[in-house]
MIDOSE-1310 file (N, C-alpha, C; in nm, 2 decimals, decimal comma, always signed):
residues 177
mcqe	-10,78/-10,01/-4,42/-10,79/-10,14/-4,39/-10,57/-10,20/-4,53; -10,59/-10,25/-4,52/-10,41/-10,29/-4,56/-10,44/-10,37/-4,69; -10,32/-10,29/-4,80/-10,30/-10,29/-4,91/-10,22/-10,46/-4,91; -10,35/-10,54/-5,07/-10,36/-10,69/-5,07/-10,20/-10,69/-5,09
qtgf	-10,16/-10,79/-5,03/-9,98/-10,80/-5,07/-9,94/-10,98/-5,05; -9,90/-11,02/-5,18/-9,88/-11,10/-5,23/-9,73/-11,20/-5,09; -9,72/-11,25/-5,02/-9,66/-11,31/-4,94/-9,56/-11,36/-5,00; -9,36/-11,33/-4,95/-9,28/-11,43/-5,01/-9,14/-11,48/-4,97
tlwf	-9,07/-11,64/-4,96/-8,98/-11,61/-4,90/-8,86/-11,61/-5,00; -8,79/-11,51/-4,95/-8,62/-11,53/-5,01/-8,54/-11,57/-4,90; -8,51/-11,74/-4,98/-8,42/-11,81/-4,82/-8,27/-11,76/-4,89; -8,23/-11,73/-4,82/-8,04/-11,70/-4,91/-7,99/-11,78/-4,85
tglp	-7,88/-11,84/-4,88/-7,79/-11,98/-4,85/-7,68/-11,95/-4,87; -7,59/-11,94/-4,82/-7,49/-11,99/-4,91/-7,33/-11,94/-4,77; -7,23/-12,00/-4,86/-7,18/-12,00/-4,74/-7,11/-11,90/-4,63; -7,02/-11,89/-4,55/-7,01/-11,73/-4,46/-6,91/-11,69/-4,50
csgk	-7,02/-11,56/-4,56/-6,87/-11,45/-4,58/-6,92/-11,47/-4,74; -7,05/-11,53/-4,82/-7,05/-11,51/-4,94/-7,17/-11,40/-4,99; -7,18/-11,31/-4,91/-7,22/-11,23/-4,91/-7,40/-11,20/-4,92; -7,43/-11,32/-4,83/-7,61/-11,33/-4,78/-7,70/-11,20/-4,74
sava	-7,64/-11,17/-4,63/-7,65/-11,06/-4,58/-7,71/-10,94/-4,65; -7,57/-10,90/-4,69/-7,58/-10,78/-4,75/-7,65/-10,74/-4,92; -7,63/-10,84/-4,98/-7,78/-10,86/-5,09/-7,89/-10,88/-5,04; -7,94/-10,93/-4,89/-8,10/-10,94/-4,85/-8,15/-10,82/-4,80
drva	-8,02/-10,75/-4,74/-8,05/-10,63/-4,69/-8,04/-10,54/-4,77; -8,00/-10,51/-4,88/-8,01/-10,40/-4,94/-8,17/-10,47/-5,06; -8,21/-10,58/-5,06/-8,29/-10,65/-5,14/-8,41/-10,54/-5,03; -8,44/-10,59/-4,85/-8,55/-10,57/-4,79/-8,52/-10,37/-4,82
ailk	-8,44/-10,32/-4,82/-8,48/-10,17/-4,82/-8,52/-10,09/-4,94; -8,46/-10,20/-5,05/-8,60/-10,16/-5,17/-8,73/-10,17/-5,16; -8,77/-10,28/-5,12/-8,91/-10,33/-5,09/-8,96/-10,25/-4,96; -8,85/-10,20/-4,90/-8,98/-10,09/-4,82/-8,99/-9,97/-4,89
drgl	-8,89/-9,95/-4,91/-8,91/-9,75/-5,00/-8,98/-9,83/-5,09; -9,08/-9,92/-5,14/-9,19/-9,91/-5,29/-9,36/-9,93/-5,14; -9,30/-9,98/-5,05/-9,42/-9,98/-4,99/-9,47/-10,10/-4,93; -9,41/-10,22/-4,91/-9,42/-10,36/-4,93/-9,37/-10,36/-4,73
rver	-9,49/-10,52/-4,70/-9,44/-10,48/-4,55/-9,32/-10,62/-4,57; -9,20/-10,64/-4,51/-9,09/-10,69/-4,52/-9,01/-10,72/-4,37; -9,00/-10,84/-4,35/-8,92/-10,89/-4,20/-8,80/-10,90/-4,27; -8,65/-10,91/-4,19/-8,51/-10,99/-4,27/-8,56/-11,08/-4,14
ldgd	-8,47/-11,15/-4,19/-8,45/-11,27/-4,05/-8,27/-11,31/-4,07; -8,18/-11,26/-3,99/-8,06/-11,26/-4,01/-7,97/-11,38/-3,94; -7,91/-11,43/-3,96/-7,85/-11,58/-3,88/-7,82/-11,51/-3,80; -7,69/-11,40/-3,83/-7,67/-11,36/-3,70/-7,77/-11,31/-3,57
ivrr	-7,87/-11,18/-3,60/-7,96/-11,19/-3,48/-7,99/-11,25/-3,50; -8,10/-11,34/-3,54/-8,17/-11,50/-3,52/-8,07/-11,54/-3,37; -7,96/-11,56/-3,41/-7,83/-11,66/-3,31/-7,87/-11,61/-3,16; -7,86/-11,46/-3,18/-7,85/-11,38/-3,10/-7,98/-11,37/-3,01
eltr	-8,09/-11,38/-3,06/-8,25/-11,32/-3,00/-8,35/-11,44/-3,00; -8,32/-11,52/-3,05/-8,43/-11,61/-3,10/-8,36/-11,74/-3,11; -8,24/-11,83/-3,05/-8,22/-11,95/-3,05/-8,06/-11,99/-3,01; -8,02/-11,84/-2,90/-7,92/-11,86/-2,85/-7,86/-11,93/-2,79
dlgf	-7,99/-12,04/-2,76/-7,96/-12,21/-2,68/-7,96/-12,27/-2,72; -7,92/-12,24/-2,90/-7,83/-12,38/-3,00/-7,68/-12,37/-3,02; -7,63/-12,48/-3,01/-7,50/-12,44/-3,06/-7,49/-12,50/-3,23; -7,37/-12,53/-3,22/-7,37/-12,54/-3,40/-7,37/-12,71/-3,42
skkd	-7,39/-12,79/-3,40/-7,42/-12,99/-3,40/-7,52/-12,94/-3,49; -7,48/-13,01/-3,63/-7,60/-13,08/-3,70/-7,73/-13,06/-3,63; -7,77/-13,15/-3,50/-7,90/-13,09/-3,46/-7,93/-13,00/-3,43; -7,80/-12,87/-3,33/-7,87/-12,78/-3,35/-7,83/-12,67/-3,46
rden	-7,79/-12,72/-3,56/-7,86/-12,60/-3,71/-7,96/-12,65/-3,80; -8,05/-12,79/-3,72/-8,12/-12,87/-3,77/-8,24/-12,77/-3,71; -8,24/-12,74/-3,58/-8,36/-12,70/-3,51/-8,29/-12,59/-3,51; -8,23/-12,47/-3,54/-8,26/-12,32/-3,55/-8,28/-12,34/-3,70
irrv	-8,25/-12,37/-3,80/-8,32/-12,38/-3,93/-8,48/-12,40/-3,94; -8,54/-12,49/-3,84/-8,68/-12,54/-3,81/-8,76/-12,45/-3,75; -8,71/-12,33/-3,63/-8,79/-12,26/-3,59/-8,75/-12,11/-3,68; -8,68/-12,10/-3,77/-8,66/-12,01/-3,83/-8,74/-12,05/-3,92
tfvt	-8,74/-12,15/-4,01/-8,86/-12,15/-4,07/-9,05/-12,19/-4,05; -9,02/-12,21/-3,89/-9,21/-12,24/-3,83/-9,25/-12,02/-3,87; -9,10/-11,94/-3,88/-9,12/-11,83/-3,84/-9,20/-11,73/-4,00; -9,06/-11,76/-4,05/-9,14/-11,81/-4,18/-9,24/-11,78/-4,27
klls	-9,35/-11,90/-4,21/-9,37/-11,96/-4,24/-9,57/-11,87/-4,22; -9,49/-11,82/-4,11/-9,63/-11,73/-4,01/-9,61/-11,67/-4,12; -9,52/-11,61/-4,11/-9,51/-11,42/-4,21/-9,59/-11,44/-4,36; -9,47/-11,53/-4,40/-9,56/-11,54/-4,52/-9,64/-11,54/-4,59
rngv	-9,74/-11,65/-4,47/-9,82/-11,70/-4,55/-9,99/-11,56/-4,54; -9,91/-11,47/-4,43/-9,97/-11,35/-4,41/-9,91/-11,25/-4,43; -9,92/-11,22/-4,61/-9,91/-11,10/-4,66/-9,75/-11,09/-4,66; -9,67/-11,14/-4,62/-9,52/-11,06/-4,58/-9,44/-11,07/-4,69
avlt	-9,33/-10,98/-4,69/-9,19/-11,07/-4,77/-9,10/-11,07/-4,68; -9,01/-11,17/-4,64/-9,02/-11,29/-4,52/-8,89/-11,27/-4,63; -8,70/-11,21/-4,62/-8,58/-11,22/-4,68/-8,51/-11,31/-4,56; -8,48/-11,43/-4,59/-8,39/-11,46/-4,46/-8,21/-11,48/-4,52
sfis	-8,14/-11,46/-4,41/-8,00/-11,50/-4,50/-8,00/-11,59/-4,36; -7,92/-11,71/-4,43/-7,89/-11,83/-4,35/-7,80/-11,90/-4,36; -7,63/-11,91/-4,26/-7,56/-12,02/-4,41/-7,66/-12,18/-4,46; -7,76/-12,20/-4,36/-7,86/-12,29/-4,41/-7,79/-12,42/-4,45
pyre	-7,64/-12,48/-4,39/-7,55/-12,58/-4,52/-7,73/-12,71/-4,53; -7,72/-12,79/-4,50/-7,83/-12,92/-4,53/-7,95/-12,84/-4,66; -7,93/-12,94/-4,71/-8,09/-12,97/-4,83/-8,16/-13,04/-4,79; -8,23/-13,09/-4,70/-8,23/-13,15/-4,59/-8,38/-13,01/-4,57
mrdh	-8,29/-12,92/-4,51/-8,34/-12,83/-4,40/-8,38/-12,73/-4,47; -8,39/-12,73/-4,61/-8,35/-12,64/-4,69/-8,47/-12,64/-4,78; -8,47/-12,79/-4,80/-8,62/-12,83/-4,87/-8,74/-12,87/-4,76; -8,74/-12,83/-4,61/-8,79/-12,86/-4,55/-8,93/-12,71/-4,57
arqe	-8,77/-12,55/-4,51/-8,84/-12,46/-4,55/-8,90/-12,45/-4,65; -8,81/-12,50/-4,75/-8,94/-12,53/-4,96/-9,09/-12,51/-4,88; -9,12/-12,61/-4,84/-9,26/-12,69/-4,81/-9,37/-12,62/-4,75; -9,30/-12,57/-4,59/-9,35/-12,53/-4,52/-9,35/-12,29/-4,58
atnf	-9,27/-12,26/-4,62/-9,34/-12,11/-4,66/-9,36/-12,07/-4,80; -9,43/-11,95/-4,83/-9,52/-11,95/-4,90/-9,45/-11,87/-5,04; -9,43/-11,95/-5,15/-9,36/-11,89/-5,26/-9,25/-11,85/-5,21; -9,19/-11,96/-5,18/-9,04/-11,97/-5,18/-8,94/-11,99/-5,27
levy	-8,86/-11,91/-5,28/-8,72/-11,93/-5,35/-8,56/-11,91/-5,33; -8,57/-11,97/-5,34/-8,39/-12,00/-5,33/-8,28/-11,96/-5,33; -8,22/-11,81/-5,28/-8,13/-11,80/-5,34/-7,97/-11,84/-5,27; -7,89/-11,87/-5,36/-7,85/-11,97/-5,35/-7,69/-11,81/-5,39
akcp	-7,66/-11,77/-5,26/-7,50/-11,70/-5,27/-7,37/-11,77/-5,35; -7,33/-11,79/-5,43/-7,29/-11,88/-5,47/-7,09/-11,80/-5,48; -6,99/-11,84/-5,42/-6,86/-11,79/-5,38/-6,76/-11,89/-5,36; -6,68/-11,88/-5,42/-6,54/-12,01/-5,36/-6,50/-11,90/-5,23
vdvc	-6,49/-12,07/-5,18/-6,42/-12,09/-5,04/-6,35/-11,90/-4,97; -6,22/-11,92/-5,08/-6,12/-11,85/-5,05/-6,12/-11,68/-5,10; -6,26/-11,68/-5,17/-6,27/-11,52/-5,15/-6,36/-11,57/-5,09; -6,41/-11,63/-4,96/-6,49/-11,58/-4,86/-6,46/-11,59/-4,75
mqrd	-6,32/-11,64/-4,74/-6,22/-11,59/-4,65/-6,15/-11,48/-4,62; -6,12/-11,43/-4,82/-6,05/-11,28/-4,81/-6,19/-11,23/-4,71; -6,31/-11,21/-4,72/-6,43/-11,09/-4,72/-6,40/-11,13/-4,54; -6,32/-11,23/-4,50/-6,40/-11,23/-4,36/-6,35/-11,15/-4,23
vkgm	-6,40/-11,04/-4,21/-6,33/-10,93/-4,16/-6,33/-11,00/-3,98; -6,41/-11,08/-3,96/-6,41/-11,14/-3,83/-6,26/-11,25/-3,81; -6,24/-11,32/-3,90/-6,11/-11,39/-3,85/-6,15/-11,52/-3,86; -6,26/-11,54/-3,87/-6,35/-11,69/-3,86/-6,30/-11,79/-3,93
yqka	-6,26/-11,83/-4,02/-6,24/-11,86/-4,10/-6,15/-11,91/-4,04; -5,99/-11,87/-4,04/-5,89/-11,85/-3,97/-5,90/-11,95/-3,86; -5,97/-11,89/-3,77/-6,00/-11,93/-3,65/-6,03/-12,09/-3,70; -6,07/-12,14/-3,72/-6,18/-12,27/-3,79/-6,04/-12,35/-3,83
irge	-5,94/-12,27/-3,91/-5,85/-12,35/-3,96/-5,75/-12,34/-3,86; -5,73/-12,28/-3,74/-5,68/-12,32/-3,67/-5,70/-12,43/-3,53; -5,84/-12,47/-3,57/-5,91/-12,52/-3,50/-5,99/-12,48/-3,37; -5,97/-12,31/-3,36/-6,04/-12,31/-3,25/-6,21/-12,28/-3,29
ikef	-6,21/-12,27/-3,36/-6,34/-12,29/-3,40/-6,40/-12,43/-3,49; -6,50/-12,47/-3,35/-6,49/-12,64/-3,41/-6,64/-12,62/-3,53; -6,67/-12,73/-3,58/-6,77/-12,72/-3,62/-6,81/-12,61/-3,71; -6,73/-12,57/-3,82/-6,77/-12,44/-3,93/-6,73/-12,47/-4,07
tgvs	-6,87/-12,41/-4,13/-6,90/-12,45/-4,20/-6,79/-12,41/-4,37; -6,79/-12,49/-4,42/-6,69/-12,47/-4,54/-6,55/-12,55/-4,55; -6,55/-12,56/-4,37/-6,37/-12,58/-4,32/-6,41/-12,71/-4,23; -6,45/-12,71/-4,14/-6,53/-12,86/-4,07/-6,58/-12,93/-4,07
dpye	-6,67/-12,84/-4,12/-6,83/-12,93/-4,15/-6,86/-12,88/-4,27; -6,95/-12,96/-4,29/-7,02/-12,94/-4,47/-7,08/-12,88/-4,50; -7,12/-12,79/-4,67/-7,22/-12,71/-4,71/-7,24/-12,72/-4,86; -7,34/-12,82/-4,84/-7,41/-12,93/-4,95/-7,53/-12,80/-5,02
epln	-7,41/-12,78/-5,12/-7,52/-12,66/-5,23/-7,64/-12,72/-5,29; -7,73/-12,59/-5,33/-7,84/-12,61/-5,35/-7,81/-12,69/-5,50; -7,92/-12,75/-5,53/-7,96/-12,84/-5,69/-8,02/-12,75/-5,74; -8,06/-12,68/-5,71/-8,19/-12,63/-5,82/-8,23/-12,52/-5,76
peiv	-8,16/-12,40/-5,75/-8,22/-12,32/-5,68/-8,27/-12,21/-5,80; -8,35/-12,12/-5,67/-8,41/-12,02/-5,78/-8,36/-11,90/-5,89; -8,29/-11,87/-5,76/-8,22/-11,75/-5,82/-8,02/-11,75/-5,77; -7,93/-11,76/-5,90/-7,81/-11,78/-5,82/-7,78/-11,66/-5,82
letd	-7,66/-11,58/-5,72/-7,55/-11,48/-5,72/-7,45/-11,56/-5,73; -7,34/-11,45/-5,77/-7,19/-11,54/-5,82/-7,15/-11,40/-5,70; -7,18/-11,38/-5,62/-7,12/-11,27/-5,53/-6,93/-11,22/-5,57; -6,86/-11,35/-5,62/-6,75/-11,28/-5,65/-6,73/-11,25/-5,72
ketl	-6,81/-11,27/-5,88/-6,82/-11,19/-5,98/-6,94/-11,08/-6,01; -6,98/-11,04/-5,97/-7,16/-10,95/-5,98/-7,08/-10,87/-5,88; -7,12/-10,76/-5,90/-7,14/-10,60/-5,80/-7,29/-10,63/-5,67; -7,27/-10,57/-5,57/-7,36/-10,60/-5,50/-7,53/-10,56/-5,58
eqsv	-7,51/-10,52/-5,66/-7,61/-10,36/-5,67/-7,73/-10,56/-5,83; -7,56/-10,51/-5,87/-7,64/-10,67/-6,03/-7,70/-10,79/-5,92; -7,63/-10,84/-5,85/-7,71/-10,94/-5,72/-7,86/-10,88/-5,69; -7,84/-10,73/-5,58/-8,02/-10,71/-5,58/-8,07/-10,72/-5,71
dkvl	-8,04/-10,68/-5,84/-8,10/-10,63/-6,01/-8,15/-10,83/-6,04; -8,10/-10,86/-6,00/-8,12/-11,01/-6,05/-8,27/-11,11/-5,95; -8,26/-11,04/-5,75/-8,36/-11,03/-5,73/-8,48/-11,02/-5,76; -8,41/-10,86/-5,80/-8,50/-10,84/-5,84/-8,61/-10,83/-5,95
aklg	-8,59/-10,86/-6,05/-8,59/-10,92/-6,19/-8,68/-11,07/-6,15; -8,66/-11,11/-6,05/-8,70/-11,27/-6,08/-8,84/-11,23/-6,00; -8,81/-11,15/-5,87/-9,01/-11,08/-5,87/-9,12/-11,03/-5,87; -9,01/-10,98/-6,02/-9,12/-10,84/-6,12/-9,16/-11,01/-6,19
elgy	-9,10/-11,09/-6,22/-9,14/-11,19/-6,33/-9,20/-11,29/-6,25; -9,22/-11,36/-6,14/-9,34/-11,38/-6,06/-9,40/-11,32/-6,00; -9,47/-11,19/-6,03/-9,53/-11,13/-6,01/-9,55/-11,08/-5,87; -9,48/-11,07/-5,78/-9,49/-11,05/-5,62/-9,49/-10,92/-5,59
i	-9,38/-10,84/-5,70/-9,34/-10,69/-5,66/-9,35/-10,58/-5,79
């Protein structure tokens, strides 16, 4: 018999290279070490495996998040801790995820675009500035900042561990861990 676990969703959002995946990966590892059932849904991996048929138009980005939301809903309602890391630039789709997923917490990796550019080891921002990448969030495509996220990580001012500790503290405060 499985031990009862409360399902919840940590929806990490923010600009490219804002630190979403780094924090989510570390939190997921800690939760797994504590014996929780955890699933990580990362934008790059999902794009490669589940939504490779989609591009980066607004319509395709919305469809990408709609599909991820469906998977998140199934997992979280069945007692799994789901940690997503997607730019998810549009509030409307994040609000949709909030309505569908169990115990949804929006985690905003807040980081100035100039810092994100400095962290960009793939050179995507520079390619977008040169026009080589179309519809790039933060350069040629908008990012709608969350209005009331449950957790704000200031990843340009906090260490990775400080950001991780913020997330774990909130989960503890809510009784999810």
